[in-house]
mmCIF file as Biopython writes it, N, C-alpha, C and O atoms, coordinates in Angstrom:
data_model
#
loop_
_atom_site.group_PDB
_atom_site.id
_atom_site.type_symbol
_atom_site.label_atom_id
_atom_site.label_alt_id
_atom_site.label_comp_id
_atom_site.label_asym_id
_atom_site.label_entity_id
_atom_site.label_seq_id
_atom_site.pdbx_PDB_ins_code
_atom_site.Cartn_x
_atom_site.Cartn_y
_atom_site.Cartn_z
_atom_site.occupancy
_atom_site.B_iso_or_equiv
_atom_site.auth_seq_id
_atom_site.auth_asym_id
_atom_site.pdbx_PDB_model_num
ATOM 1   N N  . MET A ? 1  ? -1.354  -45.302 -5.993  1.0 0.0 1  A 1 
ATOM 2   C CA . MET A ? 1  ? -0.157  -43.769 -5.585  1.0 0.0 1  A 1 
ATOM 3   C C  . MET A ? 1  ? -1.120  -43.014 -5.873  1.0 0.0 1  A 1 
ATOM 4   O O  . MET A ? 1  ? -2.167  -43.498 -6.301  1.0 0.0 1  A 1 
ATOM 5   N N  . THR A ? 2  ? -0.938  -41.476 -5.669  1.0 0.0 2  A 1 
ATOM 6   C CA . THR A ? 2  ? -2.325  -40.875 -6.281  1.0 0.0 2  A 1 
ATOM 7   C C  . THR A ? 2  ? -0.978  -39.794 -6.638  1.0 0.0 2  A 1 
ATOM 8   O O  . THR A ? 2  ? 0.029   -39.870 -5.935  1.0 0.0 2  A 1 
ATOM 9   N N  . ASN A ? 3  ? -1.042  -38.925 -7.631  1.0 0.0 3  A 1 
ATOM 10  C CA . ASN A ? 3  ? -0.323  -38.075 -8.200  1.0 0.0 3  A 1 
ATOM 11  C C  . ASN A ? 3  ? -0.442  -37.095 -8.205  1.0 0.0 3  A 1 
ATOM 12  O O  . ASN A ? 3  ? -1.399  -36.521 -8.725  1.0 0.0 3  A 1 
ATOM 13  N N  . GLU A ? 4  ? 0.941   -36.300 -7.345  1.0 0.0 4  A 1 
ATOM 14  C CA . GLU A ? 4  ? -0.110  -34.782 -6.392  1.0 0.0 4  A 1 
ATOM 15  C C  . GLU A ? 4  ? 0.219   -33.537 -7.366  1.0 0.0 4  A 1 
ATOM 16  O O  . GLU A ? 4  ? 0.396   -32.368 -7.023  1.0 0.0 4  A 1 
ATOM 17  N N  . GLY A ? 5  ? 0.262   -34.162 -8.857  1.0 0.0 5  A 1 
ATOM 18  C CA . GLY A ? 5  ? 1.066   -32.389 -9.428  1.0 0.0 5  A 1 
ATOM 19  C C  . GLY A ? 5  ? -0.656  -31.876 -10.212 1.0 0.0 5  A 1 
ATOM 20  O O  . GLY A ? 5  ? -1.788  -32.118 -9.795  1.0 0.0 5  A 1 
ATOM 21  N N  . PHE A ? 6  ? -0.272  -31.223 -11.272 1.0 0.0 6  A 1 
ATOM 22  C CA . PHE A ? 6  ? -0.854  -30.400 -11.005 1.0 0.0 6  A 1 
ATOM 23  C C  . PHE A ? 6  ? -2.860  -30.667 -11.387 1.0 0.0 6  A 1 
ATOM 24  O O  . PHE A ? 6  ? -3.092  -31.383 -12.361 1.0 0.0 6  A 1 
ATOM 25  N N  . ASP A ? 7  ? -3.839  -30.212 -10.777 1.0 0.0 7  A 1 
ATOM 26  C CA . ASP A ? 7  ? -4.855  -30.611 -11.107 1.0 0.0 7  A 1 
ATOM 27  C C  . ASP A ? 7  ? -5.566  -29.518 -11.870 1.0 0.0 7  A 1 
ATOM 28  O O  . ASP A ? 7  ? -5.836  -28.489 -11.249 1.0 0.0 7  A 1 
ATOM 29  N N  . PRO A ? 8  ? -5.896  -29.617 -13.122 1.0 0.0 8  A 1 
ATOM 30  C CA . PRO A ? 8  ? -6.865  -28.887 -14.291 1.0 0.0 8  A 1 
ATOM 31  C C  . PRO A ? 8  ? -8.207  -28.621 -13.689 1.0 0.0 8  A 1 
ATOM 32  O O  . PRO A ? 8  ? -8.832  -27.662 -14.143 1.0 0.0 8  A 1 
ATOM 33  N N  . SER A ? 9  ? -8.699  -29.279 -12.803 1.0 0.0 9  A 1 
ATOM 34  C CA . SER A ? 9  ? -9.906  -29.180 -12.088 1.0 0.0 9  A 1 
ATOM 35  C C  . SER A ? 9  ? -9.645  -28.384 -11.152 1.0 0.0 9  A 1 
ATOM 36  O O  . SER A ? 9  ? -10.779 -27.926 -11.009 1.0 0.0 9  A 1 
ATOM 37  N N  . GLN A ? 10 ? -9.050  -27.876 -10.422 1.0 0.0 10 A 1 
ATOM 38  C CA . GLN A ? 10 ? -9.326  -26.788 -9.475  1.0 0.0 10 A 1 
ATOM 39  C C  . GLN A ? 10 ? -8.714  -24.733 -9.960  1.0 0.0 10 A 1 
ATOM 40  O O  . GLN A ? 10 ? -8.146  -23.893 -10.658 1.0 0.0 10 A 1 
ATOM 41  N N  . ASP A ? 11 ? -9.271  -25.033 -9.159  1.0 0.0 11 A 1 
ATOM 42  C CA . ASP A ? 11 ? -9.628  -23.120 -9.389  1.0 0.0 11 A 1 
ATOM 43  C C  . ASP A ? 11 ? -7.964  -22.823 -9.870  1.0 0.0 11 A 1 
ATOM 44  O O  . ASP A ? 11 ? -6.875  -23.395 -9.920  1.0 0.0 11 A 1 
ATOM 45  N N  . GLN A ? 12 ? -8.377  -21.989 -10.063 1.0 0.0 12 A 1 
ATOM 46  C CA . GLN A ? 12 ? -6.335  -20.364 -9.776  1.0 0.0 12 A 1 
ATOM 47  C C  . GLN A ? 12 ? -6.656  -19.827 -9.141  1.0 0.0 12 A 1 
ATOM 48  O O  . GLN A ? 12 ? -6.217  -18.680 -9.228  1.0 0.0 12 A 1 
ATOM 49  N N  . ALA A ? 13 ? -7.484  -20.042 -8.163  1.0 0.0 13 A 1 
ATOM 50  C CA . ALA A ? 13 ? -7.382  -19.326 -6.741  1.0 0.0 13 A 1 
ATOM 51  C C  . ALA A ? 13 ? -7.596  -20.596 -5.955  1.0 0.0 13 A 1 
ATOM 52  O O  . ALA A ? 13 ? -8.062  -20.361 -4.840  1.0 0.0 13 A 1 
ATOM 53  N N  . ASP A ? 14 ? -7.388  -21.891 -6.215  1.0 0.0 14 A 1 
ATOM 54  C CA . ASP A ? 14 ? -6.606  -22.607 -4.905  1.0 0.0 14 A 1 
ATOM 55  C C  . ASP A ? 14 ? -5.133  -23.266 -5.042  1.0 0.0 14 A 1 
ATOM 56  O O  . ASP A ? 14 ? -4.577  -24.014 -4.237  1.0 0.0 14 A 1 
ATOM 57  N N  . ASN A ? 15 ? -4.516  -22.642 -6.640  1.0 0.0 15 A 1 
ATOM 58  C CA . ASN A ? 15 ? -2.761  -22.290 -6.939  1.0 0.0 15 A 1 
ATOM 59  C C  . ASN A ? 15 ? -2.742  -22.470 -6.122  1.0 0.0 15 A 1 
ATOM 60  O O  . ASN A ? 15 ? -3.825  -22.595 -5.550  1.0 0.0 15 A 1 
ATOM 61  N N  . ARG A ? 16 ? -1.444  -22.644 -5.334  1.0 0.0 16 A 1 
ATOM 62  C CA . ARG A ? 16 ? -0.099  -21.642 -3.895  1.0 0.0 16 A 1 
ATOM 63  C C  . ARG A ? 16 ? 0.567   -21.222 -4.652  1.0 0.0 16 A 1 
ATOM 64  O O  . ARG A ? 16 ? 1.380   -20.388 -4.255  1.0 0.0 16 A 1 
ATOM 65  N N  . GLN A ? 17 ? 0.561   -21.431 -5.483  1.0 0.0 17 A 1 
ATOM 66  C CA . GLN A ? 17 ? 1.811   -20.430 -7.034  1.0 0.0 17 A 1 
ATOM 67  C C  . GLN A ? 17 ? 1.061   -18.871 -6.922  1.0 0.0 17 A 1 
ATOM 68  O O  . GLN A ? 17 ? 1.896   -17.996 -6.694  1.0 0.0 17 A 1 
ATOM 69  N N  . THR A ? 18 ? -0.464  -18.326 -7.050  1.0 0.0 18 A 1 
ATOM 70  C CA . THR A ? 18 ? -0.541  -17.467 -7.488  1.0 0.0 18 A 1 
ATOM 71  C C  . THR A ? 18 ? -0.950  -16.935 -5.255  1.0 0.0 18 A 1 
ATOM 72  O O  . THR A ? 18 ? -1.440  -17.634 -4.368  1.0 0.0 18 A 1 
ATOM 73  N N  . PRO A ? 19 ? -0.459  -15.547 -5.223  1.0 0.0 19 A 1 
ATOM 74  C CA . PRO A ? 19 ? -1.138  -14.459 -4.660  1.0 0.0 19 A 1 
ATOM 75  C C  . PRO A ? 19 ? -2.189  -14.909 -4.051  1.0 0.0 19 A 1 
ATOM 76  O O  . PRO A ? 19 ? -2.189  -16.124 -4.248  1.0 0.0 19 A 1 
ATOM 77  N N  . ARG A ? 20 ? -3.076  -14.620 -3.428  1.0 0.0 20 A 1 
ATOM 78  C CA . ARG A ? 20 ? -4.773  -14.606 -2.762  1.0 0.0 20 A 1 
ATOM 79  C C  . ARG A ? 20 ? -4.858  -13.336 -3.305  1.0 0.0 20 A 1 
ATOM 80  O O  . ARG A ? 20 ? -5.764  -13.278 -4.137  1.0 0.0 20 A 1 
ATOM 81  N N  . HIS A ? 21 ? -4.097  -12.016 -3.109  1.0 0.0 21 A 1 
ATOM 82  C CA . HIS A ? 21 ? -4.855  -10.277 -3.500  1.0 0.0 21 A 1 
ATOM 83  C C  . HIS A ? 21 ? -3.511  -9.904  -3.520  1.0 0.0 21 A 1 
ATOM 84  O O  . HIS A ? 21 ? -2.493  -10.176 -2.883  1.0 0.0 21 A 1 
ATOM 85  N N  . ARG A ? 22 ? -3.996  -8.836  -4.928  1.0 0.0 22 A 1 
ATOM 86  C CA . ARG A ? 22 ? -2.448  -8.220  -4.650  1.0 0.0 22 A 1 
ATOM 87  C C  . ARG A ? 22 ? -2.957  -6.896  -4.597  1.0 0.0 22 A 1 
ATOM 88  O O  . ARG A ? 22 ? -3.857  -6.666  -5.404  1.0 0.0 22 A 1 
ATOM 89  N N  . THR A ? 23 ? -2.358  -5.299  -3.314  1.0 0.0 23 A 1 
ATOM 90  C CA . THR A ? 23 ? -2.667  -3.792  -3.272  1.0 0.0 23 A 1 
ATOM 91  C C  . THR A ? 23 ? -3.464  -3.517  -4.181  1.0 0.0 23 A 1 
ATOM 92  O O  . THR A ? 23 ? -4.528  -3.955  -3.742  1.0 0.0 23 A 1 
ATOM 93  N N  . PRO A ? 24 ? -3.663  -3.082  -5.157  1.0 0.0 24 A 1 
ATOM 94  C CA . PRO A ? 24 ? -4.065  -2.402  -6.167  1.0 0.0 24 A 1 
ATOM 95  C C  . PRO A ? 24 ? -2.699  -0.609  -6.824  1.0 0.0 24 A 1 
ATOM 96  O O  . PRO A ? 24 ? -2.443  0.397   -6.163  1.0 0.0 24 A 1 
ATOM 97  N N  . LEU A ? 25 ? -2.307  -0.901  -7.956  1.0 0.0 25 A 1 
ATOM 98  C CA . LEU A ? 25 ? -1.421  0.245   -8.068  1.0 0.0 25 A 1 
ATOM 99  C C  . LEU A ? 25 ? -1.808  1.799   -7.682  1.0 0.0 25 A 1 
ATOM 100 O O  . LEU A ? 25 ? -1.055  2.631   -7.175  1.0 0.0 25 A 1 
ATOM 101 N N  . TRP A ? 26 ? -3.379  1.987   -8.112  1.0 0.0 26 A 1 
ATOM 102 C CA . TRP A ? 26 ? -3.821  3.265   -7.555  1.0 0.0 26 A 1 
ATOM 103 C C  . TRP A ? 26 ? -3.810  3.333   -5.699  1.0 0.0 26 A 1 
ATOM 104 O O  . TRP A ? 26 ? -3.601  4.406   -5.134  1.0 0.0 26 A 1 
ATOM 105 N N  . VAL A ? 27 ? -3.999  2.370   -5.114  1.0 0.0 27 A 1 
ATOM 106 C CA . VAL A ? 27 ? -3.675  2.637   -3.393  1.0 0.0 27 A 1 
ATOM 107 C C  . VAL A ? 27 ? -2.830  2.286   -3.379  1.0 0.0 27 A 1 
ATOM 108 O O  . VAL A ? 27 ? -2.696  2.361   -2.158  1.0 0.0 27 A 1 
ATOM 109 N N  . LYS A ? 28 ? -1.421  1.642   -3.888  1.0 0.0 28 A 1 
ATOM 110 C CA . LYS A ? 28 ? -0.044  2.316   -3.726  1.0 0.0 28 A 1 
ATOM 111 C C  . LYS A ? 28 ? 0.447   3.511   -3.727  1.0 0.0 28 A 1 
ATOM 112 O O  . LYS A ? 28 ? 1.242   3.960   -2.901  1.0 0.0 28 A 1 
ATOM 113 N N  . GLY A ? 29 ? -0.113  4.191   -4.862  1.0 0.0 29 A 1 
ATOM 114 C CA . GLY A ? 29 ? 0.007   5.383   -4.810  1.0 0.0 29 A 1 
ATOM 115 C C  . GLY A ? 29 ? -0.991  6.472   -3.666  1.0 0.0 29 A 1 
ATOM 116 O O  . GLY A ? 29 ? -0.913  7.311   -2.769  1.0 0.0 29 A 1 
ATOM 117 N N  . PHE A ? 30 ? -1.470  6.065   -4.109  1.0 0.0 30 A 1 
ATOM 118 C CA . PHE A ? 30 ? -2.673  7.288   -2.722  1.0 0.0 30 A 1 
ATOM 119 C C  . PHE A ? 30 ? -1.917  6.973   -1.432  1.0 0.0 30 A 1 
ATOM 120 O O  . PHE A ? 30 ? -2.057  7.827   -0.556  1.0 0.0 30 A 1 
ATOM 121 N N  . LEU A ? 31 ? -1.052  5.801   -1.097  1.0 0.0 31 A 1 
ATOM 122 C CA . LEU A ? 31 ? -0.845  5.680   0.556   1.0 0.0 31 A 1 
ATOM 123 C C  . LEU A ? 31 ? 0.972   6.096   0.309   1.0 0.0 31 A 1 
ATOM 124 O O  . LEU A ? 31 ? 1.848   6.145   1.173   1.0 0.0 31 A 1 
ATOM 125 N N  . ILE A ? 32 ? 1.041   6.245   -0.573  1.0 0.0 32 A 1 
ATOM 126 C CA . ILE A ? 32 ? 2.856   7.363   -1.087  1.0 0.0 32 A 1 
ATOM 127 C C  . ILE A ? 32 ? 2.800   8.481   -0.556  1.0 0.0 32 A 1 
ATOM 128 O O  . ILE A ? 32 ? 3.290   9.050   0.420   1.0 0.0 32 A 1 
ATOM 129 N N  . ALA A ? 33 ? 1.660   8.842   -1.914  1.0 0.0 33 A 1 
ATOM 130 C CA . ALA A ? 33 ? 1.402   10.499  -2.156  1.0 0.0 33 A 1 
ATOM 131 C C  . ALA A ? 33 ? 0.171   11.012  -0.370  1.0 0.0 33 A 1 
ATOM 132 O O  . ALA A ? 33 ? -0.109  12.206  -0.468  1.0 0.0 33 A 1 
ATOM 133 N N  . ALA A ? 34 ? -0.382  10.462  0.797   1.0 0.0 34 A 1 
ATOM 134 C CA . ALA A ? 34 ? 0.098   9.813   1.855   1.0 0.0 34 A 1 
ATOM 135 C C  . ALA A ? 34 ? 1.006   10.144  2.795   1.0 0.0 34 A 1 
ATOM 136 O O  . ALA A ? 34 ? 0.785   11.175  3.430   1.0 0.0 34 A 1 
ATOM 137 N N  . ALA A ? 35 ? 2.192   9.376   3.090   1.0 0.0 35 A 1 
ATOM 138 C CA . ALA A ? 35 ? 3.351   9.837   3.593   1.0 0.0 35 A 1 
ATOM 139 C C  . ALA A ? 35 ? 4.068   10.545  3.363   1.0 0.0 35 A 1 
ATOM 140 O O  . ALA A ? 35 ? 4.976   10.797  4.155   1.0 0.0 35 A 1 
ATOM 141 N N  . VAL A ? 36 ? 3.913   11.319  1.861   1.0 0.0 36 A 1 
ATOM 142 C CA . VAL A ? 36 ? 4.594   12.557  1.144   1.0 0.0 36 A 1 
ATOM 143 C C  . VAL A ? 36 ? 4.063   13.517  2.334   1.0 0.0 36 A 1 
ATOM 144 O O  . VAL A ? 36 ? 4.773   13.732  3.317   1.0 0.0 36 A 1 
ATOM 145 N N  . LEU A ? 37 ? 3.147   13.918  2.233   1.0 0.0 37 A 1 
ATOM 146 C CA . LEU A ? 37 ? 2.093   15.464  3.079   1.0 0.0 37 A 1 
ATOM 147 C C  . LEU A ? 37 ? 2.264   15.030  4.294   1.0 0.0 37 A 1 
ATOM 148 O O  . LEU A ? 37 ? 3.150   15.817  4.630   1.0 0.0 37 A 1 
ATOM 149 N N  . VAL A ? 38 ? 2.105   14.435  5.126   1.0 0.0 38 A 1 
ATOM 150 C CA . VAL A ? 38 ? 2.265   13.882  6.298   1.0 0.0 38 A 1 
ATOM 151 C C  . VAL A ? 38 ? 3.397   14.275  6.371   1.0 0.0 38 A 1 
ATOM 152 O O  . VAL A ? 38 ? 3.607   15.211  7.143   1.0 0.0 38 A 1 
ATOM 153 N N  . VAL A ? 39 ? 4.535   13.700  5.591   1.0 0.0 39 A 1 
ATOM 154 C CA . VAL A ? 39 ? 5.948   13.942  5.924   1.0 0.0 39 A 1 
ATOM 155 C C  . VAL A ? 39 ? 6.821   14.958  6.213   1.0 0.0 39 A 1 
ATOM 156 O O  . VAL A ? 39 ? 7.833   15.235  6.857   1.0 0.0 39 A 1 
ATOM 157 N N  . THR A ? 40 ? 5.469   15.677  4.977   1.0 0.0 40 A 1 
ATOM 158 C CA . THR A ? 40 ? 6.028   17.417  4.482   1.0 0.0 40 A 1 
ATOM 159 C C  . THR A ? 40 ? 5.463   18.173  5.324   1.0 0.0 40 A 1 
ATOM 160 O O  . THR A ? 40 ? 6.214   19.144  5.422   1.0 0.0 40 A 1 
ATOM 161 N N  . PHE A ? 41 ? 4.355   18.353  6.173   1.0 0.0 41 A 1 
ATOM 162 C CA . PHE A ? 41 ? 3.528   18.731  6.775   1.0 0.0 41 A 1 
ATOM 163 C C  . PHE A ? 41 ? 4.276   18.986  8.302   1.0 0.0 41 A 1 
ATOM 164 O O  . PHE A ? 41 ? 4.199   19.908  9.114   1.0 0.0 41 A 1 
ATOM 165 N N  . GLY A ? 42 ? 5.198   17.430  8.265   1.0 0.0 42 A 1 
ATOM 166 C CA . GLY A ? 42 ? 5.407   17.802  9.918   1.0 0.0 42 A 1 
ATOM 167 C C  . GLY A ? 42 ? 7.134   18.163  9.737   1.0 0.0 42 A 1 
ATOM 168 O O  . GLY A ? 42 ? 7.896   17.942  10.678  1.0 0.0 42 A 1 
ATOM 169 N N  . VAL A ? 43 ? 7.444   18.518  8.925   1.0 0.0 43 A 1 
ATOM 170 C CA . VAL A ? 43 ? 8.844   19.575  8.306   1.0 0.0 43 A 1 
ATOM 171 C C  . VAL A ? 43 ? 8.065   20.761  8.800   1.0 0.0 43 A 1 
ATOM 172 O O  . VAL A ? 43 ? 7.871   21.021  9.987   1.0 0.0 43 A 1 
ATOM 173 N N  . MET A ? 44 ? 7.814   21.166  8.194   1.0 0.0 44 A 1 
ATOM 174 C CA . MET A ? 44 ? 7.339   21.886  8.082   1.0 0.0 44 A 1 
ATOM 175 C C  . MET A ? 44 ? 6.455   23.276  9.514   1.0 0.0 44 A 1 
ATOM 176 O O  . MET A ? 44 ? 6.423   24.454  9.872   1.0 0.0 44 A 1 
ATOM 177 N N  . HIS A ? 45 ? 5.825   21.642  9.820   1.0 0.0 45 A 1 
ATOM 178 C CA . HIS A ? 45 ? 5.444   21.812  11.307  1.0 0.0 45 A 1 
ATOM 179 C C  . HIS A ? 45 ? 6.304   22.160  12.355  1.0 0.0 45 A 1 
ATOM 180 O O  . HIS A ? 45 ? 6.083   22.938  13.283  1.0 0.0 45 A 1 
ATOM 181 N N  . PHE A ? 46 ? 7.356   21.470  12.100  1.0 0.0 46 A 1 
ATOM 182 C CA . PHE A ? 46 ? 8.610   21.592  13.535  1.0 0.0 46 A 1 
ATOM 183 C C  . PHE A ? 46 ? 9.587   22.534  12.780  1.0 0.0 46 A 1 
ATOM 184 O O  . PHE A ? 46 ? 10.258  23.127  13.624  1.0 0.0 46 A 1 
ATOM 185 N N  . SER A ? 47 ? 9.899   22.874  11.624  1.0 0.0 47 A 1 
ATOM 186 C CA . SER A ? 47 ? 10.181  24.048  11.258  1.0 0.0 47 A 1 
ATOM 187 C C  . SER A ? 47 ? 10.017  25.562  11.462  1.0 0.0 47 A 1 
ATOM 188 O O  . SER A ? 47 ? 10.795  26.445  11.102  1.0 0.0 47 A 1 
ATOM 189 N N  . GLY A ? 48 ? 8.671   25.703  12.208  1.0 0.0 48 A 1 
ATOM 190 C CA . GLY A ? 48 ? 8.421   27.429  12.072  1.0 0.0 48 A 1 
ATOM 191 C C  . GLY A ? 48 ? 7.562   27.863  10.904  1.0 0.0 48 A 1 
ATOM 192 O O  . GLY A ? 48 ? 6.909   28.904  10.963  1.0 0.0 48 A 1 
ATOM 193 N N  . GLY A ? 49 ? 7.558   27.323  10.179  1.0 0.0 49 A 1 
ATOM 194 C CA . GLY A ? 49 ? 7.669   27.720  8.758   1.0 0.0 49 A 1 
ATOM 195 C C  . GLY A ? 49 ? 5.787   26.927  7.873   1.0 0.0 49 A 1 
ATOM 196 O O  . GLY A ? 49 ? 5.559   26.558  6.721   1.0 0.0 49 A 1 
ATOM 197 N N  . MET A ? 50 ? 4.944   26.977  9.033   1.0 0.0 50 A 1 
ATOM 198 C CA . MET A ? 50 ? 3.520   27.218  8.561   1.0 0.0 50 A 1 
ATOM 199 C C  . MET A ? 50 ? 3.349   28.543  8.697   1.0 0.0 50 A 1 
ATOM 200 O O  . MET A ? 50 ? 3.905   29.455  9.309   1.0 0.0 50 A 1 
ATOM 201 N N  . VAL A ? 51 ? 1.686   28.310  7.371   1.0 0.0 51 A 1 
ATOM 202 C CA . VAL A ? 51 ? 1.558   29.501  7.329   1.0 0.0 51 A 1 
ATOM 203 C C  . VAL A ? 51 ? 0.779   30.307  8.702   1.0 0.0 51 A 1 
ATOM 204 O O  . VAL A ? 51 ? 0.979   31.232  9.489   1.0 0.0 51 A 1 
ATOM 205 N N  . MET A ? 52 ? 0.008   29.503  8.451   1.0 0.0 52 A 1 
ATOM 206 C CA . MET A ? 52 ? -1.004  30.344  10.382  1.0 0.0 52 A 1 
ATOM 207 C C  . MET A ? 52 ? 0.322   29.862  11.732  1.0 0.0 52 A 1 
ATOM 208 O O  . MET A ? 52 ? 0.708   28.892  12.385  1.0 0.0 52 A 1 
ATOM 209 N N  . ASN A ? 53 ? 0.506   30.859  11.584  1.0 0.0 53 A 1 
ATOM 210 C CA . ASN A ? 53 ? 0.808   30.911  13.033  1.0 0.0 53 A 1 
ATOM 211 C C  . ASN A ? 53 ? -0.261  31.129  14.228  1.0 0.0 53 A 1 
ATOM 212 O O  . ASN A ? 53 ? -1.252  31.845  14.088  1.0 0.0 53 A 1 
ATOM 213 N N  . HIS A ? 54 ? 0.112   30.291  15.665  1.0 0.0 54 A 1 
ATOM 214 C CA . HIS A ? 54 ? -0.867  30.571  16.668  1.0 0.0 54 A 1 
ATOM 215 C C  . HIS A ? 54 ? -0.294  31.325  17.212  1.0 0.0 54 A 1 
ATOM 216 O O  . HIS A ? 54 ? -1.293  32.019  17.406  1.0 0.0 54 A 1 
ATOM 217 N N  . THR A ? 55 ? 0.310   31.759  17.581  1.0 0.0 55 A 1 
ATOM 218 C CA . THR A ? 55 ? 0.820   33.303  18.115  1.0 0.0 55 A 1 
ATOM 219 C C  . THR A ? 55 ? -0.226  34.744  17.680  1.0 0.0 55 A 1 
ATOM 220 O O  . THR A ? 55 ? -0.682  34.915  16.550  1.0 0.0 55 A 1 
ATOM 221 N N  . PRO A ? 56 ? -0.338  35.198  18.252  1.0 0.0 56 A 1 
ATOM 222 C CA . PRO A ? 56 ? -1.298  36.728  17.516  1.0 0.0 56 A 1 
ATOM 223 C C  . PRO A ? 56 ? 0.046   38.071  17.344  1.0 0.0 56 A 1 
ATOM 224 O O  . PRO A ? 56 ? -0.244  39.181  16.898  1.0 0.0 56 A 1 
#
């Protein structure tokens, strides 16, 4: 009968308890900042508060 426990000869990436990849913190921050800018632009656009109006 074989032991299915921890095998130190296996690579760390093969361990099922560790995630395969993690998103870097700067990527998450960039995505949050981009989402805030898009929402801000949308609110300003739909409220009519844009700097340049399309009417002459």
